[in-house]
C-alpha positions in Angstrom: -9.8 -12.4 18.6 -6.9 -12.6 16.1 -4.6 -9.8 17.3 -0.9 -10.3 16.9 0.5 -11.0 20.4 4.0 -9.9 19.4 2.9 -6.3 18.6 3.4 -3.5 21.2 0.3 -2.3 23.0 -1.2 1.1 22.6 -1.1 4.1 25.0 -3.3 2.3 27.6 -0.9 -0.6 27.9 -3.6 -3.2 27.6 -2.3 -6.1 25.5 -4.0 -8.4 23.1 -3.5 -11.2 25.6 -5.6 -9.3 28.1 -8.5 -9.0 25.7 -8.2 -12.7 24.8 -8.1 -13.8 28.4 -11.2 -11.8 29.4 -13.0 -12.1 26.0 -16.2 -13.5 27.4 -16.5 -10.7 29.9 -15.4 -7.8 27.7 -17.2 -8.8 24.4 -20.8 -7.8 25.4 -19.6 -4.4 26.8 -17.4 -3.7 23.7 -20.3 -4.6 21.4 -22.5 -2.1 23.2 -19.8 0.6 23.1 -19.2 0.0 19.4 -22.9 0.1 18.4 -23.6 3.2 20.5 -20.7 5.2 19.5 -20.9 4.3 15.8 -24.5 5.5 15.9 -23.5 8.8 17.5 -20.6 9.3 15.1 -17.7 9.7 17.5 -15.6 7.1 19.3 -14.3 7.2 22.8 -10.9 8.9 23.2 -9.2 5.6 23.9 -10.1 4.4 20.4 -9.0 7.7 18.7 -5.6 8.1 20.4 -2.4 6.5 19.2 1.3 6.6 20.0 3.6 7.3 17.0 6.9 5.6 16.9 9.6 5.7 14.1 11.0 2.4 12.8 14.0 2.3 10.5 13.1 1.0 7.0 14.8 -2.3 6.0 18.2 -2.3 4.3 18.9 1.3 5.4 22.5 2.3 6.1 22.0 5.8 7.5 19.8 5.1 10.5 20.2 8.6 11.9 18.3 10.2 9.1 14.6 10.6 10.0 13.7 10.4 6.3 14.8 6.7 6.4 12.2 6.0 9.1 8.6 4.8 8.8 6.0 6.2 11.2 4.0 3.4 12.9 0.9 4.1 15.0 0.4 2.0 18.2 -3.4 1.8 18.6 -5.2 0.6 21.7 -6.5 -2.9 21.2 -10.2 -1.9 21.6 -9.8 0.4 18.6 -7.9 -2.2 16.6 -10.7 -4.8 17.3 -13.3 -2.4 15.8 -11.1 -1.7 12.8 -10.6 -5.4 12.3 -14.4 -6.0 12.4 -14.9 -3.3 9.7 -12.0 -4.7 7.7 -13.5 -8.2 7.6 -16.8 -6.7 6.3 -15.1 -4.6 3.7 -12.9 -7.5 2.6 -16.1 -9.3 1.5 -16.8 -6.6 -1.1 -13.4 -5.7 -2.5 -13.0 -8.7 -4.8 -16.0 -7.7 -6.9 -15.3 -3.9 -7.1 -11.5 -3.3 -7.2 -9.4 -3.6 -10.3 -8.0 -7.1 -11.1 -4.6 -5.3 -11.7 -4.3 -4.7 -7.9 -2.7 -7.6 -6.0 -2.6 -6.1 -2.4 -5.0 -6.9 0.4 -7.4 -8.9 -1.8 -8.2 -12.5 -1.2 -6.6 -14.9 -3.6 -4.1 -12.3 -4.9 -0.6 -12.1 -3.5 2.7 -10.3 -4.1 4.0 -13.4 -5.8 1.2 -13.1 -8.4 2.2 -9.5 -9.1 5.8 -10.5 -9.5 4.8 -13.3 -11.8 2.8 -10.9 -14.0 5.8 -8.6 -14.5 8.1 -11.5 -15.2 5.7 -13.0 -17.8 5.2 -9.6 -19.5 9.0 -9.2 -19.9 9.3 -12.8 -21.0 6.7 -12.4 -23.8 8.2 -9.2 -25.0 11.7 -10.8 -25.3 10.2 -13.9 -27.1 8.2 -11.7 -29.5 11.1 -9.3 -30.2 9.0 -6.3 -28.9 10.5 -3.3 -27.3 8.8 -1.8 -24.3 9.6 0.4 -21.3 8.5 -0.8 -17.9 7.8 2.2 -15.7 8.0 1.6 -12.0 6.2 4.2 -9.8 6.4 4.6 -6.0 4.2 7.0 -4.1 5.9 9.4 -1.7 4.5 8.9 1.9 1.7 7.0 0.2 -0.4 6.1 3.3 0.1 9.5 5.0 -1.0 11.6 2.0 -4.4 10.0 1.4 -7.0 12.9 1.5 -10.0 11.8 3.6 -12.6 13.7 1.6 -11.2 12.1 -1.6 -11.3 8.7 0.0 -14.9 9.1 1.2 -15.9 10.1 -2.4 -14.2 7.0 -3.8 -16.1 4.7 -1.4 -19.4 6.3 -2.3 -18.6 6.1 -6.0 -17.9 2.4 -5.6 -21.3 1.8 -4.2 -20.6 1.2 -0.5 -23.6 1.8 1.8 -23.7 5.2 3.4 -24.1 3.7 6.8 -20.9 1.6 6.4 -19.0 4.6 5.0 -20.1 6.7 8.0 -18.7 4.0 10.3 -15.3 4.3 8.6 -15.5 8.1 8.8 -16.3 7.7 12.6 -13.2 5.6 13.0 -11.0 8.4 11.5 -12.9 11.4 12.9 -11.2 13.1 15.8 -8.1 10.8 15.6 -5.0 12.2 17.3 -1.5 10.9 18.0 1.6 11.8 20.0 5.2 11.0 19.4 6.8 8.4 21.6 10.6 8.4 21.6 12.6 6.4 24.2 9.7 6.8 26.7 9.4 10.5 26.1 5.8 11.5 25.2 5.2 14.5 22.9 2.2 16.8 22.6 -0.8 15.2 20.9 -1.8 16.5 17.5 -4.8 15.8 15.3 -4.7 13.6 12.2 -6.4 15.2 9.2 -5.2 12.9 6.4 -3.8 9.5 5.7 -4.5 6.0 6.8 -2.5 5.0 9.9 0.1 2.3 9.5 -0.8 0.1 12.4 -4.6 0.1 11.7 -6.0 -3.2 10.3 -8.0 -1.1 7.8 -5.1 0.8 6.3 -4.3 -1.5 3.3 -7.8 -1.9 2.2 -8.5 1.9 2.4 -5.4 2.6 0.5 -6.1 0.3 -2.3 -9.5 1.9 -2.6 -7.8 5.3 -2.7 -5.4 4.3 -5.5 -7.8 2.1 -7.5 -9.2 5.0 -9.7 -5.7 5.6 -11.0 -5.2 1.9 -11.7 -8.5 1.7 -13.5 -7.8 4.8 -15.5 -4.5 3.2 -16.8 -6.4 0.0 -17.6 -9.0 1.9 -19.6 -6.5 3.7 -21.8 -5.4 2.8 -25.3 -2.0 1.6 -24.0 -1.0 -1.4 -26.1 0.3 -3.4 -23.1 1.4 -7.0 -23.4 -0.9 -9.7 -24.7 -2.1 -11.8 -21.8 -5.6 -12.6 -23.1 -7.3 -11.3 -26.3 -9.7 -9.2 -24.4 -7.4 -7.9 -21.7 -3.8 -7.0 -22.3 -1.5 -6.4 -19.4 -1.0 -2.7 -19.0 -0.4 -2.2 -15.3 0.5 -4.3 -12.2 0.0 -2.8 -8.8 0.8 -4.0 -5.2 -0.5 -1.2 -3.0 1.6 1.9 -4.1 4.2 -0.1 -6.1 2.9 0.3 -9.7 4.5 -1.0 -12.9 3.2 0.3 -16.2 4.0 -1.0 -19.7 4.4 1.6 -22.4 5.2 0.9 -26.1 5.7 4.4 -27.5 6.4 8.0 -26.6 2.8 9.0 -26.8 1.8 6.4 -24.2 4.5 7.5 -21.7 3.2 11.1 -22.1 -0.3 10.0 -21.5 0.8 8.1 -18.3 2.5 11.3 -17.0 -0.7 13.3 -17.6 -2.7 10.7 -15.7 -0.2 10.8 -12.8 -0.7 14.6 -12.5 -4.5 14.3 -12.7 -4.6 11.6 -10.0 -2.2 13.5 -7.8 -4.3 16.7 -8.0 -7.5 14.8 -7.1 -6.1 12.7 -4.2 -3.2 14.8 -2.8 -0.8 11.9 -3.6 2.7 12.5 -4.9 4.9 10.2 -6.9 8.4 9.9 -5.4 10.6 11.1 -8.3 13.7 9.7 -6.7 12.2 6.2 -6.9 10.8 6.3 -10.4 12.3 3.4 -12.2 12.6 2.8 -16.0 13.6 -0.4 -17.6 14.0 -1.1 -21.3 13.1 -4.5 -22.5 14.1 -4.9 -26.2 16.9 -4.5 -28.7 19.6 -2.1 -27.8 19.3 1.1 -30.0 15.5 0.7 -30.5 14.6 2.8 -27.5 12.1 5.6 -28.0 12.3 8.9 -26.2 10.5 9.4 -22.9 9.3 12.7 -21.3 11.8 14.5 -19.2 9.9 13.6 -16.0 11.1 10.0 -16.3 14.8 9.1 -15.6 17.0 7.3 -18.1 16.5 3.6 -18.5 18.4 1.4 -16.0 20.2 -1.9 -17.0 18.1 -3.6 -14.4 15.2 -2.8 -12.1 13.9 -4.0 -8.7 10.2 -4.4 -8.4 8.7 -5.7 -5.2 12.1 -6.9 -4.0 12.9 -8.9 -7.2 15.5 -7.8 -9.6 14.6 -7.9 -13.3 17.1 -7.5 -16.1 18.9 -9.2 -19.0 19.7 -12.9 -18.5 18.5 -15.2 -15.8 18.7 -13.5 -12.4 17.0 -16.3 -10.5 20.2 -17.3 -8.7 21.0 -13.8 -7.7 17.5 -13.1 -6.4 17.4 -16.3 -4.4 20.9 -15.6 -3.0 19.9 -12.2 -1.8 16.7 -13.5 -0.2 18.6 -16.4 1.5 21.3 -13.9 2.8 18.6 -11.7 4.4 16.8 -14.7 5.9 20.1 -16.0 7.3 20.9 -12.6 8.9 17.5 -12.5 10.6 18.1 -16.0 12.0 21.5 -14.9 13.4 20.0 -11.8 15.0 17.2 -13.9 16.7 19.9 -16.2 18.2 21.9 -13.3 19.7 
């Protein structure tokens, strides 16, 4: 069992070490419970209940603002083991069905590959004297807003077996959580949408949920940036961090229409405060964008890396090294 030992246990207090220590004794019983309850379509309460804690997002100054916190679900290990089993099975399918423009939670694709794609696109545009806008989108409360009925429809559309989809539905059905603050336990409430941060399946389920939008962008007539004759680069996605290349006003208008269509279908919502726009091209050649997009910035941060005019490698490495050094210092205190 490959559960992270450093993670906090769920409401029952049983740690990953406990399950590892008594694996040979527990495994047959857990297997029986999993098979029986998946067949019946409802898991035991221990596998459906989680404690919800708030963790401050990194690099946040105002730690007192709840809006700067991220909700994390502490699941019991027996439920996490089942979710990990389903994740492993689902992971074997995703490489052949999900868009190649998505770089999150897929084997052989990493955040570094996504950053490299963005860098190469900007590099080619500068070398060719082209002017493009790079639109950076960020979903508001991305994981929490996933509509379950929409997600099940996507999984069916992508050809997953009904039995397997029903297992995932069973994992989510009847889920509830309670707030845990400084040892105070709040009243439990049902979870009707979203994929829980803390569940091993969350990233894979989310990339399935957003994949129709990524594919829709890739299928458009956006000119993109030449990467291969048969497949120009139009969009790069890492979970909900999405970068789109537009070459004229009509393309940006089309992108905005597609955002609205996807949001209506999935209950997602783009975070307007985090929409980023970066112009790559000659000064004065910019074309107008719809009012829904902010003015272009002199530089833009995508997946933690700053892009802009000139060579920013030293600055990016300096920032990363400073963050790493601060974490080392904290660990030694």
